[in-house]
N, C-alpha and C positions, 0 to 999 in steps of 0.2 A: 504494500500500500504506500502511496505517496507520503513522504514525511511532511508535506505541506499542510496536511490536515490532522497531524498528530502532535502531541507534546509529550515530553517525558515527565512523569511524576517523580516524587522522591524515591520511589522504589526502582526507578530506571525502566519501567515497562511503558510501552506506548499506550496512550489513552486517546481515543477518538475525540476530536474537538466537536463541540455542538454545532449543528448546521446553522447557517445564517437564517434569520426569520424569513418566512415567505413574504414576497412583495405584497403590498396593499393593492387592491384592485386599481388597475390603470397605471401603477408605478412601473417605470422602466428601469431595469438594472443593466448597466453598461459593463462591458468587458473589452479588454484589448485583444487583438488577434492572437497574441502570444498566450494570454491567459486562457482563451477559449481552446487553443490547441493543447495546453497543459491539462485542462479538464477532460478533453477528448482522449488524450493519451492515458490518463489515469483510469477512465472508464474502460478503455480497451484492455488495459493491463488487468483490471479486476475481472472483466468478462472472460479473459483467457485463462484465468486460474482454474486448475482442476478442483473438483469438489473437495478433495482431501486437503488442499492447500489454502482453502478460503478461510479468512479470519472470521470470527464469530459475527461481526457486524457487516459482513460482505453484502448481503441483500439490501440492507438499509442504505449503505453508502452507494451502491450501484443505482438504486432508485433515486437517491438524492442527486447524484451527478447527472442522471438522465433528465430529471426535472429542471435542474439548473441550466443545463445546455439548451433546453427548450425555452426557458424564460428570458435569458439574457440577450442583449442586442450588442453585436460586435461593432466597435467603433474603430475605424482606421486612425492611426496616430498622425497621419498627414493632416496638417491644418494650414489654411491659407494665411493665417496671421502667425508667423513664426516668432514674433516678439512677445506675445502674451501667453500666460499660463492657461491652458485648457486641458481637458481630459486627454491622457496619453502623453503629456509633456514630461520631459526629464527636466527637473528644476534643481538648481543648486542654491542653497540658502546659507547665509552667514548669520549666526546668532549674536547676542549682545557681547559674548566673550571672544568673538572673532573666529569661532569654530565653524568650519564649513561642513555641510551635510547635503548629500544629493538624494533626491527622491524621484520616483516616477508616479504620476497621478493615475491611479488605476481604479477599476471597479472593486466593490467590497468583496466579491467572491475570489479575488486574486490578491488582495492586500496582505502584506507581510512587512511591517515596518523594519524589522531586523534585516530584511533583504532589500530594503530601499523602495518598497512598493507601498505607497500611501493611498488609503481609500479616499475616493472623491467625496465620500460622506463624512470624513473626519473634519473636525474644526479647523485644523491647519490647512488642509486642502481647500475647504470652502473659502477660507480667508484669502488663499492664493489665487483663486480663479480670477482671470482677467488682469492680473498684475503683470508688470514687465520689469526687466532688470533695473535696479536702482530703487524700486518701490519697496516699502516696508509694510509688514503686518504685525499686529499684536494679538497674541493668542493666549487665552486663559488655560492654564494647566493645573493639575492638582497641587503642584509645588509652587504655584504662582504664575503670574503673567510673564510671557517671554516675547521679545521682539525679534523678528527675523527680517533680513533684507534679501531680496531676490538678487543673486549675482549673475545667474545665467538661465536661459530657457532654450531647450532644444527639442525637436521632434524626431531626432535621429538618436539611436543608442550611443552612449558614450564609448569612445574607443579606449581600450585598456592599454 
């Protein structure tokens, strides 16, 4: 099973993360092409497992993935306005301490902050939408407010 949907508890065993709540009627959930492919690949891998190799939650996860793939709308990351932050953008931010962090604005079904994928539904991503390099946003966090300045926006993956 994909590690994207598991976490390790104190005992070191994998625990399935809870599914994202179903969309409200008429709500559209967006996903990047890469996120959609990752979900498709996970579903294919689960479907290919032999009965004796299936994890206990195999049927539930398979149904969940199939339903998610039907509900989401794939959004191409090409955007006519390359200077502003929109869905699919790679954004580099500088915080108040001068530390830089890079995120990609993605759908909630593919979000993973530790991997640099920030949900478009998160407070930080919502604050960043429409911003351009040089603009700042202030976001309330549990540890207090933090100000971030957009240092770059791109719709092409960063080169390593």
